[in-house]
C-alpha positions in Angstrom: -2.4 -58.7 -5.6 -1.1 -58.2 -9.2 1.8 -56.1 -10.1 -0.6 -53.8 -12.0 -2.8 -53.4 -9.1 0.1 -52.6 -6.8 1.4 -50.0 -9.1 -2.0 -48.3 -9.2 -2.2 -48.3 -5.4 1.2 -46.8 -5.1 0.3 -44.1 -7.5 -2.9 -43.3 -5.8 -1.1 -43.1 -2.4 1.4 -40.7 -3.8 -1.3 -38.7 -5.2 -3.0 -38.3 -1.9 0.2 -37.4 -0.2 0.9 -34.8 -2.9 -2.6 -33.3 -2.4 -2.1 -33.1 1.4 1.3 -31.3 0.8 -0.3 -29.0 -1.7 -3.2 -28.1 0.7 -0.7 -27.5 3.6 1.6 -25.3 1.4 -1.6 -23.3 0.4 -2.3 -22.7 4.1 1.3 -21.8 4.7 2.0 -19.7 1.6 -1.3 -18.9 -0.1 -3.4 -17.8 2.7 -3.8 -14.4 4.3 -2.2 -14.0 7.5 -2.5 -10.7 9.6 0.8 -11.3 11.5 1.5 -11.4 15.3 0.9 -7.9 17.0 3.5 -7.9 19.7 1.8 -4.9 21.4 -1.2 -6.9 22.3 0.3 -10.2 23.3 -0.9 -9.9 26.9 -3.3 -7.6 28.7 -4.6 -7.5 32.3 -7.9 -6.7 33.8 -10.0 -5.3 30.8 -13.7 -4.2 31.4 -16.3 -6.3 29.8 -18.7 -4.9 27.2 -21.0 -8.0 27.7 -22.5 -9.3 30.9 -20.1 -11.9 32.2 -22.2 -12.4 35.5 -19.3 -11.3 37.8 -17.2 -14.2 36.6 -13.5 -14.2 36.4 -12.6 -14.4 32.6 -9.4 -15.3 30.8 -9.0 -15.3 27.1 -6.0 -17.5 26.2 -4.7 -18.2 22.7 -2.1 -20.0 20.6 -1.2 -18.2 17.4 1.8 -18.3 14.9 0.6 -16.3 12.0 -1.5 -13.7 13.9 -5.1 -14.8 12.7 -6.0 -16.6 15.9 -4.6 -13.6 17.9 -6.7 -11.2 16.0 -9.8 -13.2 16.8 -8.8 -13.6 20.3 -8.4 -9.9 20.7 -11.7 -9.3 19.2 -13.3 -11.6 21.9 -11.2 -10.2 24.6 -12.4 -6.6 23.7 -15.9 -7.9 24.4 -15.5 -10.1 27.4 -12.8 -8.3 29.2 -10.8 -10.1 31.9 -7.2 -11.1 31.2 -5.6 -11.9 27.9 -2.7 -14.2 27.4 -0.7 -15.8 24.6 0.3 -19.4 24.7 3.9 -19.7 23.6 6.3 -22.6 23.4 9.8 -22.4 24.9 11.2 -23.6 21.6 10.1 -21.2 18.8 8.5 -22.9 15.8 10.2 -22.4 12.3 8.5 -20.5 9.7 7.3 -21.1 6.1 8.0 -24.5 4.6 9.9 -25.9 7.6 6.8 -25.4 9.7 5.2 -28.1 7.5 7.7 -30.9 8.3 8.3 -29.8 12.0 4.6 -29.8 12.9 3.7 -33.0 11.1 6.5 -34.7 12.8 5.4 -33.3 16.2 1.8 -34.6 15.6 2.9 -38.0 14.4 5.1 -38.4 17.5 2.3 -37.2 19.7 4.8 -34.6 21.4 4.0 -32.2 24.1 6.1 -29.1 23.5 7.0 -27.2 26.6 5.2 -23.9 27.1 6.4 -20.6 28.6 4.9 -19.5 31.8 1.6 -17.6 31.3 2.1 -15.5 34.2 -1.2 -16.5 35.3 -3.0 -19.7 36.5 -5.9 -20.5 34.2 -7.3 -22.7 37.0 -8.0 -19.4 38.9 -10.6 -18.3 36.4 -14.3 -19.2 36.2 -14.7 -18.8 32.4 -11.7 -19.6 30.0 -11.9 -18.8 26.3 -9.4 -20.9 24.4 -8.3 -20.2 20.9 -6.0 -21.9 18.4 -5.5 -22.5 14.6 -6.2 -25.8 13.0 -2.9 -27.7 12.3 -3.0 -30.9 10.5 -6.8 -31.2 10.8 -6.7 -31.0 14.8 -5.3 -29.1 17.7 -1.8 -27.9 17.6 0.3 -30.0 19.9 1.0 -27.0 22.3 -2.8 -27.2 23.0 -2.4 -30.8 24.1 0.3 -29.6 26.6 -2.0 -26.8 27.7 -5.0 -29.2 28.5 -2.5 -31.7 30.0 -1.1 -29.0 32.3 -4.4 -27.6 33.8 -7.5 -29.1 35.4 -10.7 -27.2 34.4 -13.1 -29.3 36.4 -16.1 -27.1 37.3 -15.0 -24.3 34.9 -16.6 -23.0 31.7 -14.5 -23.5 28.6 -15.3 -21.6 25.5 -13.3 -22.7 22.4 -12.7 -20.7 19.3 -10.4 -21.3 16.2 -9.3 -20.2 12.8 -9.0 -22.5 10.0 -8.7 -22.8 6.2 -11.8 -24.9 5.3 -12.0 -27.5 8.1 -14.2 -25.6 10.6 -13.4 -26.8 14.1 -12.6 -30.3 12.7 -14.1 -31.9 15.7 -11.7 -30.3 18.1 -14.5 -29.0 20.4 -15.5 -32.6 21.0 -11.8 -33.3 21.6 -11.7 -30.6 24.3 -14.8 -32.1 25.9 -12.9 -35.3 26.1 -10.0 -33.6 27.7 -12.1 -31.9 30.3 -15.2 -34.1 31.1 -15.8 -32.2 34.4 -15.9 -28.8 32.8 -18.8 -27.2 30.8 -17.8 -26.6 27.2 -19.9 -24.0 25.5 -20.4 -23.8 21.7 -17.4 -22.7 19.9 -16.7 -20.2 17.1 -14.7 -21.2 14.0 -13.8 -18.4 11.6 -11.9 -18.8 8.3 -8.3 -17.5 8.5 -8.6 -15.6 5.3 -11.4 -13.5 6.8 -9.4 -12.2 9.7 -8.1 -9.2 7.7 -11.6 -8.0 8.2 -13.4 -6.8 11.4 -15.2 -9.8 12.9 -16.7 -7.9 16.0 -20.2 -8.4 14.7 -19.7 -12.1 14.3 -18.2 -12.4 17.7 -21.0 -10.3 19.4 -23.7 -12.5 17.8 -21.9 -15.7 18.9 -21.4 -14.3 22.5 -25.2 -13.6 22.7 -26.0 -17.1 21.5 -23.9 -18.7 24.2 -25.2 -16.4 27.0 -23.1 -13.3 27.0 -25.4 -10.4 26.0 -24.4 -6.9 25.6 -24.7 -4.7 28.8 
């Protein structure tokens, strides 16, 4: 390789890294985040507005900026059951620090320890699982979650918020984690849209996957 080509490759690599940093910084600082609502972190035994066929339902979610929590709450208001937030024992930093921290966590394939949910997800028939997209994939706490519980014979319904990446192939990843579970079609929603009511979108999606209004 000539010196000129080597310099061009180095410049190109640096540009790609710069673009990646810029995109992630936009997600952290330029996107709309509704914020975590501490008043609705966990809820128990809500009545469903849709037909859940007498199945025991759990809506569980991981959220740091509140967008996924807002989507999870909208879903929970329709499907009822129990509502739980997945939280790590060690709190995440905020702002720019979150960029380096989560990249390192992903690069090292870490499994952060989770707080006790207060319920056993394996006790439910249908588990709605929500998360934001971090580094084009599931946040590492979700890897811990799926490592911890066995959902064989259960129905998993994924949903996520994102900033342009859709589900990023994570629904297929979940199918790989839980080959003995039934994984239904998921719902990805742009995070910047979570400052608006998404009830209509959620209701239409639920009907498509078999949960019609009562």
